[in-house]
C-alpha positions in Angstrom: 148.1 179.7 67.2 145.2 178.0 67.8 142.6 178.0 70.8 140.9 175.0 72.4 138.6 176.0 75.4 139.7 179.3 75.3 143.5 178.7 75.9 146.1 179.3 73.8 147.3 176.1 72.2 151.1 176.1 71.9 153.0 176.4 68.3 155.4 173.9 68.3 158.6 174.2 66.3 159.3 170.9 64.8 163.0 171.4 64.6 163.4 171.7 68.2 161.2 168.5 69.2 163.3 167.1 72.0 162.6 163.3 72.9 163.2 163.9 76.5 160.6 166.6 77.0 158.2 164.6 75.2 157.9 161.8 77.6 156.4 164.4 79.9 154.4 166.1 77.6 151.8 164.4 75.6 151.5 167.6 73.1 155.2 167.0 72.1 154.9 163.4 71.5 151.8 164.1 69.7 154.0 166.4 67.2 156.8 163.8 67.5 154.3 161.2 66.1 153.5 163.1 63.3 157.2 163.4 62.1 158.1 160.4 62.7 155.6 157.4 63.0 158.2 155.2 65.2 157.7 157.5 68.3 154.3 155.4 69.2 155.8 154.1 72.2 156.8 157.4 73.5 153.1 159.0 72.7 151.7 155.9 75.0 154.5 156.7 77.4 153.3 160.2 78.0 149.9 159.8 78.0 148.7 161.7 80.8 151.6 163.4 82.4 150.3 167.1 81.9 147.9 168.7 84.2 145.4 170.3 82.3 142.1 168.2 81.6 140.8 169.7 78.5 144.0 170.0 76.5 144.6 165.9 78.0 141.5 165.0 76.4 142.3 166.8 72.9 145.5 165.6 72.4 144.5 162.1 73.4 141.7 161.8 71.0 144.0 163.2 68.3 147.0 160.8 69.2 144.8 158.4 69.0 143.3 159.1 65.7 146.8 159.2 64.5 148.0 155.8 65.8 145.1 154.4 63.9 145.7 156.1 61.2 149.2 155.1 60.6 148.0 151.8 61.0 150.0 150.5 64.4 147.0 148.7 66.0 148.8 147.4 68.7 149.9 150.9 70.0 146.5 152.3 69.4 145.0 149.9 71.3 147.2 150.0 74.4 146.9 154.1 74.4 143.0 153.5 74.3 142.9 151.2 77.4 145.2 153.4 79.2 143.4 156.2 78.4 
């Protein structure tokens, strides 16, 4: 497991990622985006759904970078403005 700000980050099992859970969890939405690029809207919807501020910022930055990297500039811009 990785650490961020002295918190253990959860290990994701990519075979059991659930779209319904990802709507409420920025980390899951980010992992779904890694497995399938069509989950960009899901990532935007999940933004701000977690309660831990440090985790939100870390995941939000990485998700925005991933959206830019895959070339989805429209969703990257919406994500950035919402963040």
